C-alpha positions as CSV (number, residue, x, y, z in Angstrom):
1,M,12.2,-7.6,24.7
2,R,10.7,-7.1,21.3
3,A,8.4,-10.1,21.9
4,V,7.1,-8.5,25.1
5,S,6.5,-5.2,23.3
6,K,4.6,-7.0,20.6
7,C,2.3,-8.7,23.2
8,I,1.6,-5.3,24.8
9,V,0.6,-3.8,21.5
10,L,-1.5,-6.8,20.6
11,L,-3.4,-6.5,23.9
12,C,-3.9,-2.8,23.6
13,A,-5.2,-3.3,20.0
14,A,-7.6,-5.9,21.2
15,V,-8.9,-3.6,23.9
16,A,-9.3,-0.7,21.4
17,A,-11.0,-2.9,18.9
18,T,-13.7,-4.0,21.3
19,S,-14.2,-0.8,23.1
20,G,-17.1,0.3,21.0
21,F,-15.6,3.5,19.5
22,N,-16.3,4.2,15.9
23,L,-14.9,6.7,13.4
24,G,-17.5,9.3,12.6
25,P,-18.8,10.0,9.0
26,Q,-16.3,12.9,8.7
27,D,-13.3,11.2,10.3
28,V,-12.1,9.7,7.0
29,V,-11.6,12.3,4.3
30,L,-10.8,11.5,0.7
31,H,-8.6,13.9,-1.3
32,L,-8.6,14.0,-5.1
33,F,-5.4,14.9,-6.8
34,N,-5.0,15.3,-10.6
35,R,-2.7,17.0,-13.0
36,G,-4.6,20.2,-12.5
37,N,-3.9,20.5,-8.8
38,V,-0.7,18.5,-8.2
39,G,1.7,20.5,-6.1
40,T,-1.0,22.8,-4.8
41,Q,-4.2,21.8,-3.0
42,S,-6.2,18.6,-3.2
43,Q,-10.0,18.5,-3.5
44,P,-11.3,17.0,-0.2
45,F,-14.6,15.1,-0.3
46,F,-16.5,12.3,1.4
47,P,-17.8,9.0,0.1
48,T,-21.2,10.3,-1.0
49,M,-22.4,11.0,-4.5
50,A,-23.1,14.7,-3.8
51,S,-19.5,15.1,-2.5
52,I,-17.9,13.1,-5.3
53,L,-19.8,15.1,-8.0
54,D,-18.5,18.3,-6.4
55,T,-15.0,17.4,-7.4
56,D,-13.1,17.1,-10.7
57,F,-13.1,13.3,-10.6
58,D,-12.7,12.1,-14.2
59,P,-14.8,9.0,-14.9
60,A,-12.9,8.5,-18.1
61,A,-9.6,8.1,-16.3
62,R,-8.1,5.3,-14.2
63,T,-8.0,5.8,-10.4
64,V,-5.2,5.1,-7.9
65,I,-6.2,5.0,-4.3
66,T,-3.5,5.6,-1.7
67,I,-3.7,4.7,2.0
68,H,-1.1,6.0,4.5
69,D,0.4,4.3,7.5
70,A,-0.2,5.0,11.2
71,K,1.0,8.3,12.6
72,D,0.7,9.9,9.2
73,G,-1.8,11.9,7.1
74,V,-2.6,12.9,3.6
75,A,0.2,15.5,3.6
76,G,2.9,13.0,4.7
77,N,6.0,11.8,2.8
78,F,4.2,8.7,1.6
79,N,1.7,10.7,-0.5
80,A,4.3,13.3,-1.4
81,F,6.3,10.6,-3.2
82,V,3.5,8.4,-4.5
83,V,0.9,10.9,-5.6
84,N,3.4,12.9,-7.6
85,A,4.9,9.8,-9.1
86,E,1.5,8.4,-10.2
87,L,0.5,11.7,-11.8
88,A,3.9,12.0,-13.5
89,V,3.6,8.7,-15.2
90,A,-0.1,8.9,-16.2
91,D,-3.1,11.2,-16.2
92,V,-5.1,9.5,-13.5
93,N,-7.4,10.3,-10.6
94,V,-5.4,9.9,-7.4
95,V,-7.6,9.6,-4.3
96,A,-5.6,9.8,-1.1
97,I,-7.4,8.5,1.9
98,D,-6.8,10.6,5.0
99,W,-7.6,8.5,8.0
100,S,-5.3,10.4,10.4
101,R,-8.0,10.8,13.0
102,G,-7.9,7.0,13.5
103,A,-4.2,6.7,13.1
104,A,-2.8,8.9,15.8
105,S,-1.0,5.8,17.3
106,Y,-0.2,2.4,15.9
107,T,-2.5,0.7,18.4
108,E,-5.4,2.9,17.3
109,G,-4.6,2.3,13.7
110,V,-4.9,-1.4,14.1
111,A,-8.2,-1.0,15.9
112,Y,-9.7,1.3,13.2
113,A,-8.2,-0.4,10.1
114,T,-11.3,-2.5,9.4
115,Q,-13.6,0.6,9.6
116,V,-11.3,2.6,7.3
117,G,-11.3,-0.3,4.8
118,G,-15.1,-0.2,4.8
119,V,-15.1,3.5,4.0
120,V,-12.8,3.0,1.0
121,A,-15.0,0.1,-0.2
122,S,-18.1,2.3,0.0
123,F,-16.4,4.9,-2.2
124,I,-15.5,2.2,-4.8
125,N,-19.1,0.8,-4.7
126,L,-20.6,4.3,-5.2
127,L,-18.4,4.8,-8.3
128,E,-19.6,1.5,-9.7
129,S,-23.3,1.8,-8.9
130,N,-23.8,5.5,-9.7
131,L,-21.2,6.3,-12.3
132,G,-20.9,2.9,-14.0
133,Y,-17.2,3.2,-13.1
134,G,-15.6,-0.3,-13.5
135,A,-13.4,-1.7,-10.8
136,E,-11.0,-2.8,-13.4
137,N,-9.8,0.9,-13.6
138,I,-8.8,1.0,-9.9
139,R,-5.5,0.3,-8.2
140,I,-5.0,0.5,-4.4
141,V,-1.6,1.3,-3.0
142,G,-1.2,1.0,0.8
143,F,1.8,1.6,3.1
144,G,2.3,-0.1,6.4
145,L,-1.2,-0.4,8.0
146,G,-2.5,0.9,4.7
147,G,-1.4,-2.3,3.1
148,H,-3.8,-4.3,5.2
149,I,-6.5,-1.6,4.8
150,A,-6.1,-2.0,1.0
151,G,-6.9,-5.7,1.3
152,I,-10.0,-5.0,3.5
153,A,-11.3,-2.4,1.1
154,A,-10.8,-4.7,-1.9
155,R,-12.6,-7.6,-0.2
156,E,-15.5,-5.5,0.8
157,A,-15.9,-3.9,-2.7
158,R,-18.6,-5.6,-4.7
159,A,-16.4,-6.0,-7.8
160,T,-12.9,-7.4,-8.0
161,I,-10.1,-4.9,-7.8
162,P,-7.5,-6.1,-10.3
163,H,-4.3,-5.0,-8.5
164,I,-3.2,-4.0,-5.0
165,I,0.3,-2.9,-4.1
166,A,1.1,-3.3,-0.4
167,L,4.3,-1.5,0.7
168,D,5.9,-3.1,3.8
169,P,2.5,-4.1,5.3
170,S,2.6,-4.1,9.1
171,L,3.4,-7.1,11.3
172,V,2.4,-6.3,14.9
173,G,-1.2,-7.1,15.5
174,W,-1.7,-8.8,12.2
175,T,-0.3,-12.4,12.6
176,H,-3.8,-13.7,13.6
177,H,-5.9,-10.8,12.5
178,P,-9.0,-12.1,10.6
179,N,-8.7,-9.2,8.1
180,K,-5.0,-9.2,7.3
181,L,-3.9,-8.8,3.7
182,S,-4.0,-12.0,1.7
183,A,-3.8,-13.1,-2.0
184,D,-7.5,-13.5,-2.3
185,A,-8.2,-9.8,-1.8
186,A,-7.7,-8.8,-5.4
187,G,-6.9,-10.1,-8.9
188,V,-3.1,-9.7,-8.1
189,V,-1.8,-8.7,-4.7
190,E,1.7,-7.4,-4.9
191,V,3.7,-7.0,-1.7
192,L,7.1,-5.3,-1.0
193,H,8.8,-6.3,2.3
194,T,11.5,-3.9,3.4
195,T,11.4,-4.5,7.2
196,A,10.3,-8.2,7.2
197,G,10.0,-9.5,10.8
198,I,10.7,-6.2,12.4
199,L,8.1,-3.5,11.5
200,G,6.8,-5.2,8.4
201,Y,5.1,-8.6,7.9
202,D,7.6,-11.4,7.4
203,Q,5.8,-14.2,5.7
204,P,4.5,-13.9,2.1
205,L,1.0,-12.3,1.9
206,G,0.2,-11.9,-1.8
207,D,0.5,-13.4,-5.2
208,L,3.9,-11.6,-5.7
209,D,6.1,-11.0,-2.7
210,F,9.4,-9.1,-3.1
211,Y,12.2,-9.1,-0.5
212,P,14.8,-6.5,-1.6
213,S,18.2,-7.3,0.0
214,G,16.5,-10.1,2.0
215,G,13.6,-8.0,3.1
216,S,14.6,-6.9,6.6
217,F,17.1,-4.0,6.2
218,Q,17.7,-1.9,3.1
219,V,21.1,-1.0,1.8
220,P,20.9,2.8,2.3
221,C,19.7,2.4,5.9
222,A,22.2,-0.1,7.4
223,S,20.4,-1.4,10.5
224,D,17.9,1.4,10.9
225,S,14.4,-0.3,10.6
226,N,12.5,3.0,10.5
227,C,14.6,4.1,7.5
228,S,14.1,0.7,5.8
229,H,10.4,1.0,6.2
230,L,10.3,4.3,4.3
231,Y,12.3,2.9,1.5
232,A,9.2,0.8,0.5
233,Y,7.5,3.8,-1.0
234,I,10.8,5.3,-2.2
235,F,11.4,2.2,-4.3
236,Y,7.8,2.3,-5.5
237,D,8.2,5.9,-6.5
238,E,11.3,5.1,-8.5
239,S,9.6,2.1,-10.2
240,L,7.0,4.6,-11.6
241,R,9.4,7.4,-12.6
242,S,11.8,5.0,-14.3
243,E,9.1,4.4,-16.9
244,I,9.4,8.1,-17.9
245,A,13.2,8.2,-17.8
246,G,13.8,4.8,-19.3
247,G,15.7,3.8,-16.1
248,A,16.5,0.4,-14.7
249,K,13.8,-1.7,-13.2
250,F,13.6,-3.7,-10.0
251,V,13.9,-7.1,-11.6
252,G,13.3,-10.0,-9.2
253,T,15.0,-13.3,-8.9
254,K,12.6,-16.1,-8.1
255,C,13.0,-18.0,-4.8
256,A,12.0,-21.6,-4.0
257,S,10.9,-20.6,-0.5
258,Y,10.5,-17.8,2.0
259,E,13.6,-19.0,3.8
260,E,15.7,-18.6,0.6
261,A,14.4,-15.0,0.2
262,I,15.3,-13.8,3.7
263,E,18.7,-15.5,3.4
264,F,19.1,-13.7,0.0
265,M,20.1,-16.9,-1.6
266,C,17.6,-17.3,-4.5
267,T,18.8,-18.5,-7.9
268,G,15.6,-18.8,-9.9
269,E,14.3,-17.1,-13.1
270,K,14.4,-13.3,-13.4
271,D,10.8,-13.1,-14.6
272,A,9.0,-10.5,-12.4
273,V,9.4,-6.8,-11.9
274,F,8.4,-4.9,-8.8
275,G,6.1,-1.9,-9.1
276,G,5.6,0.2,-12.2
277,S,2.3,1.3,-13.6
278,E,1.3,-1.9,-15.4
279,V,-1.5,-4.0,-14.0
280,K,-0.1,-7.5,-13.4
281,T,-2.4,-10.3,-14.2
282,E,-0.5,-13.6,-14.1
283,A,2.9,-13.3,-12.3
284,S,3.2,-15.0,-8.9
285,G,5.9,-16.2,-6.5
286,I,8.5,-15.0,-4.0
287,Y,11.3,-12.8,-5.3
288,I,14.4,-10.9,-4.2
289,F,16.3,-8.1,-5.8
290,S,19.4,-6.1,-5.1
291,T,19.6,-2.3,-4.9
292,N,22.2,0.4,-5.1
293,S,23.1,2.4,-2.0
294,Q,21.8,5.7,-3.6
295,A,19.4,6.7,-6.3
296,P,18.8,5.3,-8.8
297,F,18.3,2.3,-6.6
298,A,17.2,-0.2,-9.3
299,R,19.9,-2.4,-10.8
300,G,17.9,-4.1,-13.6
């Protein structure tokens, strides 16, 4: 039954993608968060220089770009967790991409993902060409469909983005999608799989692929895949906040193969850590890690 559902969604996505509809110039809104406005209201703007200069964007600070999933928006739980965590650990520009007008349904989200990635890339290119803002200062964090959009944006940006973090990037509609997330999208592509083969992509997509508890279901959620999907950003949130509190980290055990990862049978070196604020430059491989059933989830 699941296979039939997947085929239906794939067909609808293909129809939507070729129907000729485009997102308008004001259908993707960027929202700037910083330590001055966290917990209150963001500064919305568009990817034009006049609009950027009308915000408090700090060209001397690093920038984290967040991209939400389908059926979500800038005020959803993903950003509530991630924006606050990023600003708690560092004084950065957080630019949350609101593409909710193209994400009302999953099918629409797949169809519009490439356009949204192009909008994000145009913003990055504007920073580089008009403000001399180096791409080395940018991290992109995407959740679900946002994980694939992060890869699209990084590939379309003129300069290399050093680090993408894709949180449970989506499966349906992406197996043969020409723009799906891949390791060549950025300097390091880091992927967390929390519903592998169900809602999230199963096979490795990046330089670093983490499969907590085998990657398909998360310990606090039992067999609830929707719950497990949300734990992708909950784990990422904790990986950032633990740097402030000195808490345990999500230390991965290296796997010899994807099959070992999903069977949760890896015995390799513990030489990679999921998440955190550090830009990763050399680590690669497939990893698993165990979690607790309640916060703090990391076990070190």
